[in-house]
Every structure is written in structure tokens, then in C-alpha cells.
C-alpha positions as CSV (number, residue, x, y, z in Angstrom):
1,M,-42.4,54.4,85.1
2,Y,-39.8,51.8,84.3
3,P,-39.4,49.4,87.3
4,S,-36.7,50.5,89.8
5,T,-36.1,50.0,93.5
6,A,-37.2,52.3,96.3
7,R,-33.5,53.0,97.0
8,F,-33.1,54.2,93.4
9,L,-35.9,56.8,93.8
10,A,-34.7,57.9,97.2
11,T,-31.1,58.4,95.8
12,L,-32.4,60.8,93.2
13,A,-32.9,63.4,96.0
14,E,-29.3,62.9,97.3
15,S,-25.9,63.9,96.1
16,Y,-25.0,61.0,93.9
17,T,-22.8,60.4,90.8
18,P,-24.8,60.0,87.6
19,V,-23.8,57.1,85.5
20,S,-24.7,55.9,82.0
21,R,-23.9,53.0,79.7
22,V,-24.1,52.9,75.9
23,T,-24.0,49.6,74.0
24,L,-23.5,49.3,70.2
25,F,-25.1,46.4,68.4
26,R,-23.5,46.2,64.9
27,T,-25.2,44.5,62.0
28,D,-22.5,41.8,61.8
29,G,-23.3,40.6,65.3
30,R,-20.5,42.4,67.2
31,V,-21.5,44.1,70.5
32,E,-19.4,46.6,72.2
33,Q,-19.6,49.2,75.0
34,L,-19.1,52.7,73.8
35,D,-17.3,55.3,75.9
36,H,-19.2,58.6,75.5
37,T,-18.3,62.2,76.3
38,A,-21.8,63.5,76.2
39,G,-25.3,62.4,75.2
40,T,-29.0,63.2,75.4
41,V,-32.1,61.1,75.3
42,T,-35.3,63.0,74.3
43,V,-38.7,61.5,75.2
44,D,-41.9,62.9,73.7
45,R,-45.3,61.3,73.7
46,G,-46.4,63.5,70.8
47,Q,-43.9,62.1,68.3
48,Q,-44.3,58.9,66.2
49,W,-41.1,57.5,67.7
50,R,-41.2,58.4,71.4
51,R,-37.5,58.5,71.9
52,S,-34.5,59.9,70.1
53,C,-30.9,60.1,71.1
54,S,-27.6,61.9,70.4
55,V,-24.4,60.4,71.8
56,S,-20.9,61.8,71.3
57,H,-17.9,59.3,71.1
58,A,-14.4,60.8,71.2
59,D,-12.8,58.5,68.6
60,P,-13.5,59.7,65.0
61,A,-12.7,56.2,63.8
62,L,-16.3,55.3,64.4
63,I,-17.4,57.6,61.6
64,P,-18.1,55.4,58.6
65,R,-15.8,55.9,55.6
66,T,-16.0,52.6,53.6
67,E,-18.7,50.1,52.5
68,A,-17.6,47.8,55.3
69,D,-18.4,50.5,57.9
70,K,-22.1,50.3,57.1
71,V,-22.2,47.6,59.9
72,S,-22.3,50.6,62.4
73,V,-25.1,52.5,60.7
74,Y,-27.2,50.5,58.2
75,G,-29.5,48.9,60.8
76,A,-27.2,49.0,63.8
77,Q,-28.7,49.8,67.2
78,L,-27.8,51.5,70.5
79,R,-29.0,50.5,73.9
80,I,-28.7,53.3,76.5
81,E,-29.0,53.0,80.2
82,A,-28.7,55.7,82.9
83,G,-28.7,55.7,86.7
84,V,-27.1,56.6,89.9
85,Q,-24.0,55.7,91.9
86,L,-23.7,56.5,95.6
87,G,-20.7,54.8,97.3
88,S,-20.7,51.2,96.3
89,Y,-24.4,51.3,95.3
90,Q,-25.1,51.6,91.6
91,E,-28.4,51.1,89.7
92,L,-29.1,51.7,86.1
93,V,-32.4,51.6,84.2
94,P,-32.9,51.5,80.4
95,V,-33.7,54.9,78.7
96,G,-34.1,53.6,75.1
97,Q,-33.3,51.1,72.4
98,F,-32.5,53.0,69.2
99,R,-31.9,52.4,65.5
100,I,-28.9,54.5,64.4
101,E,-29.8,57.1,61.8
102,T,-26.6,59.0,61.4
103,I,-23.0,59.1,62.5
104,D,-20.9,62.2,61.7
105,G,-18.2,64.5,63.0
106,D,-14.8,65.8,62.4
107,V,-12.8,63.0,60.8
108,D,-9.5,64.2,62.4
109,D,-10.4,65.4,65.9
110,G,-13.9,64.0,66.5
111,P,-16.1,63.5,68.3
112,A,-18.3,61.1,66.3
113,V,-21.9,62.0,67.0
114,I,-24.4,59.2,66.8
115,V,-28.1,60.1,66.3
116,G,-30.8,57.4,66.8
117,Q,-34.6,56.9,66.9
118,S,-36.5,54.4,69.0
119,L,-37.8,51.2,67.3
120,E,-41.1,52.6,66.1
121,C,-39.1,54.0,63.2
122,I,-38.5,50.5,61.8
123,I,-42.3,49.9,61.5
124,I,-42.9,53.4,60.1
125,D,-40.3,52.9,57.3
126,D,-41.6,49.4,56.4
127,E,-44.5,50.6,54.3
128,L,-46.8,48.0,52.9
129,T,-45.7,46.5,49.6
130,A,-48.9,44.4,49.4
131,P,-52.4,44.8,50.7
132,W,-52.6,43.8,54.4
133,R,-55.9,42.7,56.1
134,A,-56.6,43.3,59.7
135,T,-59.0,40.8,61.3
136,G,-59.7,39.1,64.6
137,T,-59.1,41.3,67.6
138,A,-57.4,44.7,68.0
139,V,-54.5,43.4,70.0
140,G,-54.0,40.5,67.6
141,A,-53.9,42.8,64.6
142,I,-51.6,45.3,66.2
143,T,-49.2,42.5,67.3
144,A,-49.2,41.0,63.8
145,L,-48.3,44.4,62.3
146,I,-45.4,44.9,64.7
147,L,-44.1,41.3,64.2
148,R,-44.3,41.8,60.4
149,S,-41.5,44.4,60.7
150,L,-39.8,43.0,63.8
151,P,-40.3,39.3,64.1
152,D,-38.4,39.1,67.4
153,A,-40.2,42.1,69.0
154,A,-41.6,41.7,72.5
155,V,-45.2,43.0,72.6
156,V,-47.1,43.6,75.9
157,A,-50.9,44.3,75.9
158,L,-52.1,46.2,79.0
159,A,-55.4,47.3,77.4
160,A,-58.6,45.3,77.2
161,D,-58.9,43.6,73.8
162,A,-62.0,43.6,71.6
163,A,-63.1,42.1,68.3
164,I,-62.7,44.3,65.2
165,G,-64.2,44.2,61.7
166,P,-62.0,43.4,58.7
167,R,-59.9,46.3,57.4
168,T,-57.6,46.1,54.4
169,Y,-54.7,48.5,54.2
170,D,-53.3,49.3,50.7
171,I,-49.9,49.2,49.1
172,G,-47.9,52.2,50.4
173,D,-49.8,52.7,53.6
174,N,-47.9,53.4,56.8
175,P,-48.2,50.4,59.1
176,W,-47.6,52.6,62.2
177,E,-50.6,54.7,61.3
178,A,-52.6,51.5,60.8
179,I,-51.6,50.4,64.3
180,G,-52.8,53.8,65.7
181,E,-56.1,53.5,63.9
182,I,-56.7,50.0,65.3
183,A,-55.6,50.9,68.8
184,A,-58.1,53.8,68.9
185,T,-60.9,51.2,68.7
186,I,-59.9,50.0,72.2
187,G,-59.0,53.5,73.5
188,A,-55.3,52.6,73.5
189,E,-52.0,53.9,72.3
190,V,-49.0,51.9,71.2
191,Y,-45.3,52.8,71.8
192,C,-41.9,51.3,72.3
193,D,-40.8,51.7,75.9
194,A,-37.3,52.3,77.3
195,A,-36.3,48.7,77.1
196,G,-37.4,48.2,73.5
197,T,-40.7,46.5,74.3
198,F,-43.8,47.5,72.4
199,V,-46.7,48.3,74.7
200,I,-50.4,48.5,74.0
201,A,-52.0,50.5,76.8
202,E,-54.6,53.0,77.7
203,L,-53.3,56.3,78.9
204,P,-53.6,56.3,82.7
205,D,-56.7,58.0,84.1
206,L,-55.9,60.8,86.6
207,L,-58.9,59.9,88.6
208,T,-57.9,56.3,89.3
209,A,-54.2,55.9,88.6
210,T,-51.7,55.6,91.4
211,P,-49.0,58.3,91.0
212,A,-45.7,56.8,89.7
213,W,-43.5,59.4,91.4
214,T,-43.8,62.3,93.8
215,I,-42.1,65.6,93.0
216,A,-42.2,67.4,96.3
217,A,-40.6,70.6,97.5
218,G,-38.6,70.7,100.8
219,E,-36.1,68.5,102.4
220,H,-35.5,65.2,100.6
221,G,-37.7,66.4,97.8
222,V,-36.8,66.7,94.1
223,Y,-39.0,69.7,93.2
224,L,-37.2,72.8,91.9
225,S,-39.7,75.0,90.2
226,A,-43.0,74.9,88.2
227,T,-45.2,76.9,85.9
228,R,-48.8,76.1,85.3
229,G,-51.5,77.0,82.8
230,M,-55.0,76.1,81.5
231,S,-56.6,76.3,78.1
232,S,-59.8,75.0,76.6
233,K,-58.1,74.6,73.2
234,D,-58.6,71.1,71.7
235,V,-60.8,70.0,74.7
236,K,-63.8,68.0,73.5
237,N,-66.8,67.0,75.6
238,G,-68.5,64.5,73.2
239,V,-67.4,61.8,70.8
240,L,-69.5,60.7,67.8
241,V,-68.4,57.2,66.8
242,R,-69.4,55.4,63.6
243,G,-68.5,52.0,62.2
244,E,-68.5,52.0,58.4
245,N,-67.0,48.9,56.7
246,P,-67.0,49.0,52.9
247,E,-65.5,45.5,52.8
248,T,-68.6,43.9,54.5
249,G,-71.1,46.6,53.3
250,T,-72.2,47.2,56.9
251,A,-72.5,50.3,59.0
252,T,-73.5,51.0,62.6
253,A,-75.8,53.7,63.7
254,P,-73.8,56.7,65.0
255,V,-73.2,56.6,68.8
256,L,-72.7,59.9,70.6
257,V,-70.9,59.6,74.0
258,V,-70.9,62.8,76.0
259,D,-69.8,64.2,79.4
260,N,-73.1,63.8,81.1
261,D,-72.0,64.8,84.6
262,P,-73.8,68.1,85.6
263,G,-71.0,68.8,88.1
264,S,-68.2,68.6,85.4
265,P,-66.8,71.8,83.9
266,T,-67.0,70.1,80.5
267,Y,-70.7,69.0,80.9
268,W,-72.3,68.6,77.5
269,G,-74.6,71.6,77.0
270,G,-73.4,73.4,80.1
271,P,-71.4,76.7,80.1
272,F,-68.7,74.8,78.1
273,G,-71.1,74.3,75.3
274,R,-71.1,71.3,72.9
275,R,-67.7,70.5,71.4
276,P,-67.9,67.1,69.6
277,K,-65.1,65.0,68.3
278,F,-65.7,62.5,65.4
279,H,-64.3,59.1,65.0
280,T,-65.0,56.6,62.2
281,S,-63.5,53.2,61.8
282,P,-64.3,50.1,59.7
283,T,-63.0,48.0,62.6
284,L,-66.0,48.9,64.7
285,T,-68.8,46.5,63.8
286,T,-71.4,46.9,66.7
287,T,-73.1,49.6,68.6
288,G,-71.5,48.2,71.8
289,A,-68.1,48.5,70.3
290,C,-68.8,52.1,69.2
291,T,-70.0,52.9,72.7
292,A,-66.9,51.4,74.3
293,A,-64.5,53.1,72.0
294,G,-66.3,56.4,72.4
295,T,-66.2,56.2,76.2
296,L,-62.4,55.7,76.2
297,L,-61.9,58.4,73.5
298,L,-64.0,60.8,75.5
299,R,-61.8,60.3,78.6
300,A,-58.8,61.4,76.6
301,A,-60.7,64.2,74.9
302,V,-61.7,66.0,78.1
303,A,-58.3,65.5,79.8
304,P,-55.7,67.9,78.3
305,N,-57.1,71.2,79.6
306,S,-54.1,72.0,81.8
307,T,-50.4,72.2,81.3
308,A,-47.5,72.3,83.7
309,N,-43.8,72.7,83.2
310,L,-41.9,71.1,86.1
311,R,-38.2,71.4,86.8
312,S,-37.0,68.7,89.1
313,L,-34.0,66.5,89.8
314,V,-33.4,63.9,87.1
315,N,-35.4,60.7,87.1
316,P,-34.2,58.5,84.1
317,A,-36.9,55.9,84.9
318,L,-39.7,58.2,84.0
319,E,-42.1,57.3,81.1
320,P,-44.4,59.6,79.1
321,G,-48.0,59.2,80.4
322,D,-46.8,58.6,84.0
323,V,-49.0,60.2,86.6
324,L,-47.0,62.4,88.9
325,R,-47.9,64.0,92.2
326,V,-46.5,67.5,92.6
327,V,-46.3,69.1,96.0
328,Y,-45.5,72.8,95.8
329,P,-43.6,74.8,98.4
330,D,-46.9,76.1,99.9
331,G,-48.2,72.6,100.4
332,A,-50.7,72.6,97.6
333,A,-50.7,69.5,95.4
334,D,-51.5,68.5,91.8
335,L,-51.6,65.4,89.7
336,V,-50.2,65.7,86.2
337,Q,-49.2,63.4,83.4
338,A,-45.7,63.5,81.9
339,A,-45.7,64.3,78.2
340,S,-42.0,65.0,77.3
341,F,-38.6,65.5,78.8
342,A,-34.9,65.1,78.0
343,I,-32.2,63.2,79.9
344,N,-28.6,64.3,79.8
345,L,-26.4,61.3,80.0
346,G,-23.7,61.5,82.7
347,V,-25.0,64.9,84.0
348,G,-26.8,65.3,87.2
349,G,-28.7,68.4,88.2
350,D,-32.2,69.0,86.8
351,F,-34.5,68.4,83.9
352,L,-37.7,69.9,82.6
353,I,-40.8,67.8,82.4
354,Q,-43.6,69.1,80.2
355,A,-46.9,67.8,81.6
356,I,-50.5,67.7,80.5
357,S,-53.8,67.0,82.2
358,A,-53.2,68.6,85.5
359,K,-55.7,67.9,88.3
360,E,-55.9,70.3,91.3
361,G,-56.0,69.4,94.9
362,A,-54.5,65.9,94.5
């Protein structure tokens, strides 16, 4: 969850006034605050760009009509913040940094509707125009690919780094897909957070992570309702990892990492059966590297066996992957991981959190 104060989280359960701020960064260097009549920020861990936005501005003059107006759409960005106001107390947190994709609307009456995507889209669009060789360590290669497209980007590594074998990506390859392939070798994912910082991190482990937020029923709670389900679809209990590098002519022996806990419902060879996942990467050059990658990949592979849809009061500081503790009206509790949600700017009330990887009896 994006850092906020204890008072901010406590205020979410009170009767406060929601506030939001939208800042436009034009390509000619001008910066201005935009009044907005409505807006939504959608956050989804399953998308290549985690965040998208739609903001309505009353004045149709913002809609580009001439070549000069490209300063507001051809590479311009929005920064959006949302928060709470209670009396004289006000606190906002960032909910996204976006490249503007479109501005359109009724040219006479408005509104002008601005649609944007978070900064991963800049790297996705910047396809390779020359071969690019990844060497050194995973974090170093990922960082270099990000800075290739965004030289001023802030990159934070929260995952353990490891050496990788050389890997050359070809002309026309998608650098964001290359980043994902390299990140998989250290069991990590890469995303742009609410403040526009690129983060290299492992998905939190339900068994060890401290919950970022509690969604509890009852007085001073933010819980409204929930549905819950479970499925074995896409759950894997083994990962076979191979390192095959045509550039060096080397290959590692296959390494099979399995759920070997007889007490686990996904125990390899138990009632769940054997359901392997396969991962091959030229960046893995040793048996130890394959084992380490397989261990981290297995943790993710066995996790998404439960789903939960939670309706709660709005928390704009939430991030996908956050571990949440849910306390139901009967006192039972679960741990879940947030996967997607949408924040309505300037509107209080509730929002729906789609969650994965629920753990009972938390």
C-alpha cells in the first residue's frame, strides 16, 4: 500500500469529504491544475499497464484542434491524487502517473474526456530498433531497459538480485515482455506504482506478509459485503525449470521443484495429482539459479486457488498485490491479495476489490 498516515486510514471509516487533484504536464513544459467534474482510476495487476484513467474536464477548449494543441496529448502526462478531508485535516496520496492517450468530447458543450495509461505503456511502445543484449544481473538488465525508454525514471528493487546469462533480444521485440522474462528468473514482477516509480518486487507471500490493511465488519470498520470462491483452475504444484542459452551454447539439466509438503492440499502426487508448469530461460546459467527461480515460481503457481470480491469503503492508497485481512460479520477472518479495483475521483461511498489467493482462518 502506498505510504499514508494512521489518521488517513482511520478517516476512511468516518464521514469525510473525498478530495482529488489532477495535474497536467504539457510537452512544452507548462504545468497546470485541472478542475474535473468526474474521473476514474482503474487498477489491474493482470494488465501490462497496471493503471488507466478517465478524467472529465468541463471546458471543451482542452480538446485539441490545431497542430499546436498536440502539447496536451502527444506525450503529455497526468498526475492524479486522491484522499480525504475531515474538517481542517486533508491528506492525499498519488493514484497514478499517466501518459495521455486521447482527449475528446463535444466541442461546443464539453466535457473534454482525457484517457491515460500508466507509464509502462511508454516502454511497451518503444520496441527495439536494434538488437539489445541483457547481461550482468537481473535487476541491472531490467533497470537498463526501463532507462532506455525513460532516462529519468526512478527504479526501486525490492527483490533479491541474481546473475543472468547473456540474452539478445531482436529488432521489433517488446522491451516490456523482455523485462517480464528477466524478472521471472528472480521470481519478481515489475510495475509502475501510483507515484510513477518502477518497482521490481516479489509478490507478497500470504504466509509471511504483514497485512497492509484490515477490512473489518462492525463499528469503525470498512467492510460492506463479500463473495468468495475456490477453483483448481490454473493451479500448478510443480515447476520444471531449464536454462538453455544458444548464445553460449550451454544448457543446464532440468530442475523440477515441487510442493513436497504431505500436509499441503497441492502436495505433488497427492489427491491433487501432478500438475507441472514449465519455464525455460537463457538467462538461467546454473542448477542453483534454476532451483531458486523454480522455488519462487512455485510459490506463485500454487497460490491463486481462491477468489474473493470485497465491497468496502474506498482506500485510494491500495496497491495490487497488497495482502488484506478481511474480518467478516461472524468474526471469521481471511487473508487475501488485492488484484484489481477502481477509484472514483471525488466520490465517496464504496468500491469493489477483486482479490486472489485467499487464505482461511487468518
